[in-house]
C-alpha positions as CSV (number, residue, x, y, z in Angstrom):
1,X,-62.9,29.5,9.0
2,X,-60.9,31.9,11.2
3,X,-60.0,35.2,9.5
4,X,-56.2,35.2,9.3
5,X,-54.3,38.0,7.7
6,X,-50.8,39.2,8.5
7,X,-50.7,43.0,8.1
8,X,-47.8,44.0,5.8
9,X,-45.5,47.0,6.6
10,X,-47.3,47.3,10.0
11,X,-44.7,49.2,12.0
12,X,-43.8,51.4,9.1
13,X,-47.4,52.4,8.5
14,X,-48.1,53.1,12.2
15,X,-44.9,55.3,12.4
16,X,-45.8,57.3,9.3
17,X,-49.4,57.8,10.4
18,X,-48.0,60.0,13.2
19,X,-50.9,59.1,15.5
20,X,-52.2,61.8,17.9
21,X,-53.9,60.1,20.9
22,X,-57.1,62.2,20.7
23,X,-57.3,62.1,16.9
24,X,-59.8,60.5,14.5
25,X,-58.4,57.7,12.3
26,X,-59.9,55.6,9.5
27,X,-58.8,52.2,8.3
28,X,-60.6,52.0,5.0
29,X,-59.6,48.4,4.3
30,X,-60.1,46.9,7.7
31,X,-59.4,43.2,6.9
32,X,-58.8,41.3,10.2
33,X,-58.0,44.5,12.1
34,X,-54.2,44.3,12.1
35,X,-53.5,48.0,11.4
36,X,-56.7,49.0,13.2
37,X,-55.8,47.4,16.5
38,X,-52.4,49.1,16.5
39,X,-54.0,52.4,15.9
40,X,-56.7,51.9,18.5
41,X,-54.1,50.9,21.1
42,X,-52.5,54.3,20.7
43,X,-55.7,56.4,21.2
44,X,-57.0,57.9,24.4
45,X,-59.5,60.5,25.6
46,X,-61.7,61.5,22.6
47,X,-59.6,59.5,20.1
48,X,-61.7,57.4,17.6
49,X,-61.1,54.7,15.1
50,X,-63.5,54.0,12.2
51,X,-63.0,50.7,10.4
52,X,-64.5,50.2,6.9
53,X,-64.6,47.0,4.9
54,X,-67.0,45.6,2.3
55,X,-66.4,42.0,3.4
56,X,-68.8,40.7,6.1
57,X,-66.2,38.2,7.3
58,X,-63.6,41.0,7.8
59,X,-66.1,43.1,9.8
60,X,-66.9,40.1,12.0
61,X,-63.3,39.2,12.6
62,X,-62.2,42.8,13.3
63,X,-65.2,43.4,15.7
64,X,-63.8,40.5,17.8
65,X,-60.2,41.7,17.7
66,X,-61.1,45.4,18.5
67,X,-63.5,44.5,21.3
68,X,-61.1,45.6,24.0
69,X,-61.2,49.2,22.7
70,X,-65.0,49.5,23.2
71,X,-66.8,52.7,22.2
72,X,-63.7,54.2,20.7
73,X,-64.2,51.9,17.7
74,X,-66.9,52.2,15.0
75,X,-67.2,49.6,12.3
76,X,-68.9,50.2,8.9
77,X,-69.6,47.6,6.2
78,X,-69.0,49.6,3.0
79,X,-66.4,50.4,0.3
80,X,-63.9,53.0,1.2
81,X,-65.0,55.0,-1.9
82,X,-68.1,55.9,0.2
83,X,-66.0,57.0,3.2
84,X,-67.1,60.7,3.2
85,X,-70.8,59.9,3.2
86,X,-70.4,57.0,5.7
87,X,-68.5,59.3,8.1
88,X,-70.9,62.2,7.7
89,X,-73.7,59.9,8.8
90,X,-71.9,59.5,12.2
91,X,-71.1,63.2,12.4
92,X,-67.5,63.2,11.2
93,X,-66.3,65.6,8.5
94,X,-62.5,65.5,8.9
95,X,-60.0,63.0,10.2
96,X,-56.4,63.0,11.3
97,X,-55.3,59.9,9.3
98,X,-56.4,57.3,6.8
99,X,-54.9,53.8,6.1
100,X,-55.6,51.8,2.9
101,X,-54.1,48.3,2.6
102,X,-55.1,47.4,-0.9
103,X,-55.5,44.1,-2.7
104,X,-56.9,40.8,-1.5
105,X,-56.5,39.5,2.1
106,X,-54.8,36.2,3.0
107,X,-58.2,35.1,4.4
108,X,-59.9,35.8,1.1
109,X,-57.2,33.9,-0.9
110,X,-57.2,31.0,1.5
111,X,-61.0,30.7,1.9
112,X,-61.7,28.1,-0.8
113,X,-65.4,29.1,-1.2
114,X,-64.6,32.7,-2.2
115,X,-63.0,31.6,-5.5
116,X,-60.1,34.1,-5.4
117,X,-57.3,31.6,-5.7
118,X,-56.0,29.5,-8.6
119,X,-54.7,27.0,-6.0
120,X,-58.1,25.5,-5.2
121,X,-60.7,24.1,-7.5
122,X,-64.0,25.8,-6.5
123,X,-66.8,27.9,-8.0
124,X,-65.6,31.1,-9.7
125,X,-66.6,34.1,-7.5
126,X,-63.9,36.7,-6.4
127,X,-66.4,39.2,-5.0
128,X,-65.0,41.2,-2.0
129,X,-68.6,42.3,-1.3
130,X,-70.8,39.2,-1.6
131,X,-73.9,41.5,-1.9
132,X,-72.9,42.6,-5.4
133,X,-74.3,40.7,-8.4
134,X,-71.2,40.8,-10.7
135,X,-68.8,37.9,-10.0
136,X,-65.9,36.3,-11.8
137,X,-68.2,33.8,-13.3
138,X,-70.3,36.5,-15.0
139,X,-67.1,38.2,-16.3
140,X,-65.6,35.0,-17.7
141,X,-68.8,33.9,-19.4
142,X,-70.5,37.2,-20.2
143,X,-67.8,39.6,-21.4
144,X,-66.9,39.6,-25.1
145,X,-63.6,38.2,-26.2
146,X,-62.4,41.8,-26.9
147,X,-63.4,42.9,-23.3
148,X,-61.6,39.9,-21.8
149,X,-58.5,40.6,-23.8
150,X,-58.5,44.3,-22.6
151,X,-58.8,43.4,-18.9
152,X,-56.3,40.6,-19.0
153,X,-53.8,42.8,-20.9
154,X,-54.4,46.0,-18.8
155,X,-55.1,44.6,-15.3
156,X,-53.0,41.5,-15.5
157,X,-50.2,42.8,-17.7
158,X,-50.3,39.4,-19.3
159,X,-48.3,39.0,-22.5
160,X,-50.6,36.2,-23.7
161,X,-53.8,38.1,-23.0
162,X,-55.1,37.8,-26.6
163,X,-54.6,34.1,-26.7
164,X,-56.1,33.5,-23.2
165,X,-59.2,35.6,-24.2
166,X,-59.5,33.6,-27.4
167,X,-59.3,30.2,-25.5
168,X,-61.9,31.3,-22.9
169,X,-64.3,32.4,-25.7
170,X,-63.9,29.1,-27.5
171,X,-64.2,27.0,-24.3
172,X,-67.5,28.6,-23.1
173,X,-69.2,27.9,-26.4
174,X,-69.3,24.2,-25.3
175,X,-70.3,24.8,-21.7
176,X,-70.1,27.7,-19.2
177,X,-66.8,28.1,-17.3
178,X,-68.0,27.5,-13.7
179,X,-64.9,26.7,-11.6
180,X,-61.4,28.0,-11.0
181,X,-60.0,24.7,-12.0
182,X,-61.7,24.9,-15.5
183,X,-60.3,28.4,-15.9
184,X,-56.8,27.4,-14.9
185,X,-56.9,24.6,-17.5
186,X,-58.0,27.0,-20.2
187,X,-55.3,29.5,-19.3
188,X,-52.6,26.8,-19.3
189,X,-53.6,25.6,-22.8
190,X,-53.3,29.2,-24.1
191,X,-49.7,29.7,-22.9
192,X,-46.7,28.0,-24.6
193,X,-45.3,25.2,-22.5
194,X,-41.8,26.7,-22.2
195,X,-43.3,30.0,-20.9
196,X,-45.4,28.1,-18.3
197,X,-42.2,26.8,-16.7
198,X,-41.1,30.3,-15.7
199,X,-42.5,33.2,-13.7
200,X,-44.8,31.5,-11.3
201,X,-48.3,30.0,-11.8
202,X,-49.5,30.6,-15.4
203,X,-53.0,31.7,-14.2
204,X,-51.7,34.3,-11.7
205,X,-52.0,37.4,-13.9
206,X,-55.3,36.5,-15.4
207,X,-56.9,35.8,-12.0
208,X,-55.5,39.2,-10.8
209,X,-57.1,40.9,-13.8
210,X,-60.5,39.3,-13.3
211,X,-60.5,40.1,-9.6
212,X,-59.6,43.7,-10.2
213,X,-62.4,44.0,-12.8
214,X,-64.9,42.2,-10.6
215,X,-64.3,44.6,-7.7
216,X,-63.6,47.7,-9.7
217,X,-60.4,48.1,-7.7
218,X,-58.4,50.5,-9.8
219,X,-61.5,52.6,-10.7
220,X,-62.4,52.9,-7.0
221,X,-58.8,53.9,-6.1
222,X,-58.5,56.5,-8.8
223,X,-61.8,58.1,-8.1
224,X,-61.3,58.2,-4.3
225,X,-57.8,59.6,-3.6
226,X,-58.5,63.3,-4.1
227,X,-61.6,63.1,-1.9
228,X,-59.7,61.2,0.9
229,X,-56.9,63.8,0.9
230,X,-59.6,66.5,1.2
231,X,-61.0,64.8,4.3
232,X,-57.8,65.2,6.3
233,X,-57.3,67.9,8.9
234,X,-54.1,70.0,8.4
235,X,-51.2,67.9,9.4
236,X,-53.2,64.7,8.7
237,X,-51.7,61.8,6.8
238,X,-52.8,59.1,4.4
239,X,-50.8,55.9,4.2
240,X,-51.5,53.5,1.3
241,X,-50.0,50.1,0.8
242,X,-50.2,48.7,-2.8
243,X,-49.3,45.3,-4.1
244,X,-48.8,45.7,-7.9
245,X,-47.5,48.4,-10.2
246,X,-51.0,49.4,-11.5
247,X,-52.2,50.5,-8.0
248,X,-48.8,52.0,-7.1
249,X,-48.8,54.1,-10.3
250,X,-52.3,55.5,-9.4
251,X,-51.2,56.4,-5.9
252,X,-47.9,57.9,-6.9
253,X,-49.6,60.1,-9.6
254,X,-52.4,61.3,-7.3
255,X,-50.0,62.2,-4.5
256,X,-47.8,64.1,-6.9
257,X,-50.7,66.0,-8.4
258,X,-52.0,67.0,-5.0
259,X,-48.5,68.2,-4.1
260,X,-48.1,70.1,-7.4
261,X,-51.4,70.7,-9.0
262,X,-50.3,73.7,-11.2
263,X,-51.4,73.3,-14.8
264,X,-49.5,76.3,-16.2
265,X,-47.0,75.7,-19.0
266,X,-43.5,75.3,-17.7
267,X,-42.3,78.5,-19.3
268,X,-44.8,80.7,-17.4
269,X,-42.9,83.0,-15.0
270,X,-45.7,82.8,-12.4
271,X,-48.6,80.5,-11.7
272,X,-51.9,81.8,-13.1
273,X,-54.1,78.6,-13.0
274,X,-55.0,79.2,-9.3
275,X,-54.4,75.5,-8.3
276,X,-53.1,75.3,-4.8
277,X,-51.0,72.4,-3.4
278,X,-52.9,70.4,-0.8
279,X,-49.9,69.0,1.0
280,X,-46.6,67.2,0.4
281,X,-45.5,63.7,-0.5
282,X,-43.7,62.2,2.6
283,X,-42.2,59.2,0.7
284,X,-40.2,60.3,-2.3
285,X,-39.6,56.6,-2.9
286,X,-42.0,54.0,-1.6
287,X,-41.2,52.2,1.7
288,X,-40.5,48.5,1.1
289,X,-40.8,45.5,3.5
290,X,-37.6,44.4,5.2
291,X,-35.8,41.2,4.3
292,X,-37.0,39.8,7.7
293,X,-40.6,40.6,6.9
294,X,-40.4,39.1,3.4
295,X,-38.8,35.9,4.9
296,X,-41.7,35.5,7.3
297,X,-44.6,36.6,5.0
298,X,-44.0,35.9,1.3
299,X,-47.1,38.0,0.4
300,X,-45.2,41.1,1.6
301,X,-42.8,40.8,-1.3
302,X,-44.5,43.1,-3.7
303,X,-45.8,45.6,-1.1
304,X,-45.1,49.4,-1.3
305,X,-46.1,52.1,1.2
306,X,-46.6,55.7,0.1
307,X,-47.5,58.5,2.4
308,X,-49.0,62.0,1.9
309,X,-49.4,64.8,4.5
310,X,-51.9,67.5,4.3
311,X,-50.3,70.9,4.9
312,X,-51.3,73.4,7.5
313,X,-52.7,76.0,5.1
314,X,-55.3,73.6,3.7
315,X,-58.6,73.2,5.5
Protein backbone atom coordinates (compact mmCIF):
# COMPACT_ATOMS: atom_id res chain seq x y z
CA UNK A 1 0.00 0.00 0.00
CA UNK A 2 1.32 3.43 -0.96
CA UNK A 3 2.01 5.79 1.97
CA UNK A 4 -0.46 8.64 1.44
CA UNK A 5 -0.75 11.48 3.91
CA UNK A 6 -1.76 15.07 3.25
CA UNK A 7 0.31 17.36 5.48
CA UNK A 8 -1.93 19.69 7.48
CA UNK A 9 -1.12 23.41 7.89
CA UNK A 10 1.86 22.89 5.57
CA UNK A 11 2.46 26.47 4.40
CA UNK A 12 1.76 27.94 7.83
CA UNK A 13 4.28 25.57 9.44
CA UNK A 14 6.99 26.29 6.85
CA UNK A 15 6.50 30.05 7.20
CA UNK A 16 6.68 29.92 11.00
CA UNK A 17 9.75 27.70 10.98
CA UNK A 18 11.65 30.70 9.52
CA UNK A 19 14.04 28.43 7.60
CA UNK A 20 17.68 29.46 7.19
CA UNK A 21 19.17 27.80 4.08
CA UNK A 22 22.28 26.59 5.96
CA UNK A 23 20.43 25.59 9.14
CA UNK A 24 19.78 22.17 10.69
CA UNK A 25 16.14 21.10 10.94
CA UNK A 26 14.39 18.07 12.42
CA UNK A 27 11.03 16.64 11.47
CA UNK A 28 10.33 14.51 14.53
CA UNK A 29 7.18 12.90 13.08
CA UNK A 30 8.30 12.32 9.52
CA UNK A 31 5.24 10.51 8.14
CA UNK A 32 5.32 10.50 4.35
CA UNK A 33 7.75 13.43 4.29
CA UNK A 34 5.32 16.24 3.42
CA UNK A 35 6.73 18.87 5.79
CA UNK A 36 10.23 17.42 5.42
CA UNK A 37 10.31 17.78 1.62
CA UNK A 38 9.29 21.44 1.89
CA UNK A 39 12.05 22.06 4.43
CA UNK A 40 14.68 20.18 2.38
CA UNK A 41 13.77 22.18 -0.75
CA UNK A 42 14.69 25.40 1.08
CA UNK A 43 18.11 24.23 2.28
CA UNK A 44 21.46 24.83 0.61
CA UNK A 45 25.18 24.65 1.39
CA UNK A 46 25.65 23.01 4.78
CA UNK A 47 21.88 22.87 5.44
CA UNK A 48 20.66 19.54 6.86
CA UNK A 49 17.36 17.83 7.49
CA UNK A 50 16.97 14.96 9.95
CA UNK A 51 13.73 13.00 9.71
CA UNK A 52 12.62 10.82 12.64
CA UNK A 53 9.72 8.36 12.73
CA UNK A 54 9.06 5.13 14.60
CA UNK A 55 6.97 3.70 11.75
CA UNK A 56 8.99 1.63 9.25
CA UNK A 57 6.45 2.33 6.47
CA UNK A 58 6.84 6.08 7.01
CA UNK A 59 10.63 5.87 6.83
CA UNK A 60 10.46 3.87 3.58
CA UNK A 61 8.00 6.29 1.97
CA UNK A 62 9.90 9.39 3.09
CA UNK A 63 13.22 7.97 1.88
CA UNK A 64 11.76 7.71 -1.63
CA UNK A 65 10.22 11.18 -1.50
CA UNK A 66 13.37 12.85 -0.14
CA UNK A 67 15.76 11.07 -2.54
CA UNK A 68 16.31 14.21 -4.68
CA UNK A 69 17.94 15.97 -1.69
CA UNK A 70 20.65 13.33 -1.34
CA UNK A 71 23.19 13.63 1.47
CA UNK A 72 21.44 16.65 2.92
CA UNK A 73 18.83 14.31 4.45
CA UNK A 74 19.34 11.78 7.26
CA UNK A 75 16.50 9.44 8.30
CA UNK A 76 16.30 7.74 11.70
CA UNK A 77 13.76 5.16 12.86
CA UNK A 78 13.03 6.16 16.45
CA UNK A 79 10.58 8.03 18.65
CA UNK A 80 11.07 11.80 18.79
CA UNK A 81 11.42 11.52 22.59
CA UNK A 82 14.89 10.08 21.89
CA UNK A 83 15.82 12.96 19.57
CA UNK A 84 18.71 14.31 21.65
CA UNK A 85 20.50 10.92 21.85
CA UNK A 86 19.76 10.10 18.18
CA UNK A 87 21.21 13.42 17.00
CA UNK A 88 24.25 13.21 19.26
CA UNK A 89 25.09 9.88 17.63
CA UNK A 90 25.44 11.70 14.29
CA UNK A 91 27.37 14.62 15.83
CA UNK A 92 24.56 17.15 16.24
CA UNK A 93 23.89 18.95 19.54
CA UNK A 94 21.80 21.94 18.48
CA UNK A 95 19.32 22.61 15.68
CA UNK A 96 17.63 25.63 14.10
CA UNK A 97 14.13 24.22 14.02
CA UNK A 98 11.91 21.29 14.95
CA UNK A 99 8.53 20.20 13.54
CA UNK A 100 6.11 17.79 15.22
CA UNK A 101 2.90 16.81 13.43
CA UNK A 102 1.23 14.74 16.13
CA UNK A 103 -1.42 12.05 16.02
CA UNK A 104 -2.01 9.28 13.55
CA UNK A 105 -1.28 9.56 9.82
CA UNK A 106 -3.83 9.00 7.05
CA UNK A 107 -1.76 6.01 5.93
CA UNK A 108 -1.96 4.41 9.37
CA UNK A 109 -5.72 4.99 9.53
CA UNK A 110 -6.35 3.72 6.02
CA UNK A 111 -4.03 0.71 6.19
CA UNK A 112 -6.52 -1.94 7.32
CA UNK A 113 -3.90 -4.29 8.79
CA UNK A 114 -2.65 -1.70 11.27
CA UNK A 115 -5.92 -1.82 13.22
CA UNK A 116 -6.12 1.93 13.94
CA UNK A 117 -9.55 2.58 12.45
CA UNK A 118 -13.06 1.66 13.57
CA UNK A 119 -14.11 1.74 9.89
CA UNK A 120 -12.56 -1.63 9.01
CA UNK A 121 -12.93 -5.00 10.72
CA UNK A 122 -9.41 -6.28 11.31
CA UNK A 123 -7.12 -7.47 14.12
CA UNK A 124 -6.71 -5.00 17.00
CA UNK A 125 -3.21 -3.51 16.87
CA UNK A 126 -2.71 0.33 16.80
CA UNK A 127 1.09 0.20 17.30
CA UNK A 128 2.90 3.07 15.59
CA UNK A 129 6.12 1.15 16.16
CA UNK A 130 5.47 -2.48 15.25
CA UNK A 131 8.62 -3.50 17.21
CA UNK A 132 6.90 -2.85 20.55
CA UNK A 133 5.04 -5.65 22.34
CA UNK A 134 2.09 -3.67 23.77
CA UNK A 135 -0.80 -3.47 21.29
CA UNK A 136 -4.47 -2.49 21.49
CA UNK A 137 -5.32 -6.18 21.88
CA UNK A 138 -3.25 -6.44 25.08
CA UNK A 139 -4.84 -3.27 26.46
CA UNK A 140 -8.43 -4.33 25.72
CA UNK A 141 -7.95 -7.84 27.10
CA UNK A 142 -5.32 -7.28 29.78
CA UNK A 143 -6.13 -3.98 31.52
CA UNK A 144 -8.45 -4.04 34.52
CA UNK A 145 -11.93 -2.55 34.18
CA UNK A 146 -10.79 0.40 36.33
CA UNK A 147 -7.74 1.02 34.07
CA UNK A 148 -9.90 0.85 30.93
CA UNK A 149 -12.35 3.31 32.50
CA UNK A 150 -9.50 5.72 33.33
CA UNK A 151 -7.97 5.77 29.84
CA UNK A 152 -11.32 5.96 28.01
CA UNK A 153 -12.42 8.80 30.31
CA UNK A 154 -9.12 10.73 30.32
CA UNK A 155 -7.75 10.10 26.82
CA UNK A 156 -11.04 9.75 24.96
CA UNK A 157 -13.00 12.29 27.01
CA UNK A 158 -15.87 9.84 26.60
CA UNK A 159 -18.95 10.45 28.79
CA UNK A 160 -19.91 6.76 28.71
CA UNK A 161 -16.41 5.57 29.67
CA UNK A 162 -17.56 3.68 32.76
CA UNK A 163 -20.21 1.72 30.88
CA UNK A 164 -17.89 0.98 27.93
CA UNK A 165 -15.20 -0.37 30.31
CA UNK A 166 -17.84 -2.48 32.05
CA UNK A 167 -19.08 -3.92 28.72
CA UNK A 168 -15.51 -4.73 27.56
CA UNK A 169 -14.75 -6.49 30.86
CA UNK A 170 -17.96 -8.54 30.58
CA UNK A 171 -17.45 -9.45 26.88
CA UNK A 172 -13.87 -10.70 27.29
CA UNK A 173 -14.93 -13.17 29.99
CA UNK A 174 -16.55 -15.26 27.24
CA UNK A 175 -13.75 -14.89 24.69
CA UNK A 176 -10.88 -12.45 23.98
CA UNK A 177 -11.71 -9.30 22.03
CA UNK A 178 -9.52 -9.80 18.95
CA UNK A 179 -10.85 -7.46 16.25
CA UNK A 180 -11.84 -3.84 15.73
CA UNK A 181 -15.30 -5.04 14.67
CA UNK A 182 -15.85 -6.88 17.95
CA UNK A 183 -14.72 -3.83 19.92
CA UNK A 184 -17.03 -1.53 17.93
CA UNK A 185 -20.02 -3.79 18.68
CA UNK A 186 -19.20 -3.78 22.40
CA UNK A 187 -18.89 0.02 22.44
CA UNK A 188 -22.17 0.50 20.56
CA UNK A 189 -23.99 -1.74 23.05
CA UNK A 190 -22.64 0.40 25.93
CA UNK A 191 -23.93 3.72 24.55
CA UNK A 192 -27.66 4.63 24.59
CA UNK A 193 -29.25 4.47 21.11
CA UNK A 194 -30.30 8.14 21.07
CA UNK A 195 -26.70 9.20 21.88
CA UNK A 196 -25.27 6.96 19.13
CA UNK A 197 -27.22 8.97 16.59
CA UNK A 198 -25.26 12.19 17.25
CA UNK A 199 -21.60 13.23 17.38
CA UNK A 200 -20.01 10.92 14.83
CA UNK A 201 -19.07 7.25 15.16
CA UNK A 202 -19.73 5.92 18.71
CA UNK A 203 -16.33 4.18 18.84
CA UNK A 204 -14.29 7.24 17.84
CA UNK A 205 -13.35 8.44 21.33
CA UNK A 206 -12.62 4.98 22.72
CA UNK A 207 -10.37 4.10 19.76
CA UNK A 208 -8.52 7.40 20.26
CA UNK A 209 -8.04 6.61 23.95
CA UNK A 210 -6.68 3.11 23.33
CA UNK A 211 -4.34 4.37 20.59
CA UNK A 212 -2.97 7.11 22.87
CA UNK A 213 -2.38 4.59 25.67
CA UNK A 214 -0.81 2.04 23.31
CA UNK A 215 1.72 4.54 21.96
CA UNK A 216 2.18 6.58 25.18
CA UNK A 217 1.45 9.64 23.07
CA UNK A 218 0.68 12.19 25.80
CA UNK A 219 3.38 10.92 28.13
CA UNK A 220 6.00 11.17 25.36
CA UNK A 221 4.86 14.69 24.43
CA UNK A 222 4.84 15.95 28.03
CA UNK A 223 8.27 14.47 28.81
CA UNK A 224 9.93 15.74 25.60
CA UNK A 225 8.97 19.40 25.15
CA UNK A 226 11.43 21.07 27.56
CA UNK A 227 14.31 19.02 26.13
CA UNK A 228 13.34 19.84 22.54
CA UNK A 229 13.31 23.58 23.34
CA UNK A 230 16.75 23.20 24.96
CA UNK A 231 18.06 21.69 21.71
CA UNK A 232 17.31 24.85 19.71
CA UNK A 233 19.96 27.40 18.77
CA UNK A 234 19.12 31.00 19.80
CA UNK A 235 16.48 32.20 17.33
CA UNK A 236 15.47 28.59 16.58
CA UNK A 237 11.80 27.62 16.44
CA UNK A 238 9.65 24.62 17.30
CA UNK A 239 6.34 24.18 15.45
CA UNK A 240 3.83 21.67 16.82
CA UNK A 241 0.57 20.59 15.18
CA UNK A 242 -1.95 18.95 17.50
CA UNK A 243 -5.26 17.25 16.70
CA UNK A 244 -7.14 17.14 20.01
CA UNK A 245 -7.50 19.22 23.15
CA UNK A 246 -5.36 16.92 25.32
CA UNK A 247 -2.26 17.39 23.13
CA UNK A 248 -2.94 21.09 22.61
CA UNK A 249 -3.24 21.71 26.36
CA UNK A 250 0.16 20.06 26.98
CA UNK A 251 1.87 22.12 24.24
CA UNK A 252 0.23 25.39 25.32
CA UNK A 253 1.20 24.81 28.96
CA UNK A 254 4.83 23.84 28.15
CA UNK A 255 5.35 26.83 25.85
CA UNK A 256 3.90 29.19 28.46
CA UNK A 257 6.09 27.71 31.22
CA UNK A 258 9.23 28.08 29.07
CA UNK A 259 8.33 31.70 28.34
CA UNK A 260 7.57 32.51 31.98
CA UNK A 261 9.15 29.90 34.30
CA UNK A 262 9.16 32.11 37.42
CA UNK A 263 7.77 30.26 40.46
CA UNK A 264 7.80 33.24 42.83
CA UNK A 265 4.50 34.26 44.49
CA UNK A 266 2.72 36.98 42.47
CA UNK A 267 3.14 39.54 45.29
CA UNK A 268 6.96 39.31 45.30
CA UNK A 269 8.41 42.65 44.09
CA UNK A 270 11.35 40.93 42.32
CA UNK A 271 12.02 37.39 41.08
CA UNK A 272 14.20 35.37 43.47
CA UNK A 273 13.63 31.84 42.10
CA UNK A 274 16.34 32.22 39.46
CA UNK A 275 14.25 30.66 36.68
CA UNK A 276 15.13 32.31 33.36
CA UNK A 277 12.78 32.43 30.33
CA UNK A 278 14.01 30.26 27.43
CA UNK A 279 12.14 32.13 24.72
CA UNK A 280 8.78 33.45 23.65
CA UNK A 281 5.50 32.04 22.41
CA UNK A 282 5.05 33.19 18.81
CA UNK A 283 1.40 32.12 18.58
CA UNK A 284 -0.71 33.70 21.33
CA UNK A 285 -3.64 31.87 19.77
CA UNK A 286 -3.12 28.69 17.75
CA UNK A 287 -3.04 28.91 13.96
CA UNK A 288 -6.01 27.05 12.47
CA UNK A 289 -6.51 25.58 8.97
CA UNK A 290 -8.24 27.75 6.37
CA UNK A 291 -11.77 27.00 5.17
CA UNK A 292 -10.21 25.92 1.85
CA UNK A 293 -7.89 23.40 3.51
CA UNK A 294 -10.69 21.93 5.62
CA UNK A 295 -12.85 21.55 2.50
CA UNK A 296 -10.09 19.59 0.75
CA UNK A 297 -8.86 17.59 3.76
CA UNK A 298 -11.46 16.81 6.42
CA UNK A 299 -8.76 15.50 8.77
CA UNK A 300 -7.44 19.07 9.04
CA UNK A 301 -10.59 20.16 10.87
CA UNK A 302 -9.27 19.75 14.42
CA UNK A 303 -5.65 20.78 13.73
CA UNK A 304 -3.93 23.57 15.69
CA UNK A 305 -0.41 24.92 15.17
CA UNK A 306 1.56 26.46 18.03
CA UNK A 307 5.04 27.97 17.69
CA UNK A 308 7.79 28.77 20.21
CA UNK A 309 11.01 30.72 19.51
CA UNK A 310 14.20 30.35 21.55
CA UNK A 311 15.57 33.80 22.50
CA UNK A 312 19.05 35.03 21.72
CA UNK A 313 20.19 35.02 25.36
CA UNK A 314 19.68 31.25 25.69
CA UNK A 315 22.36 28.83 24.55
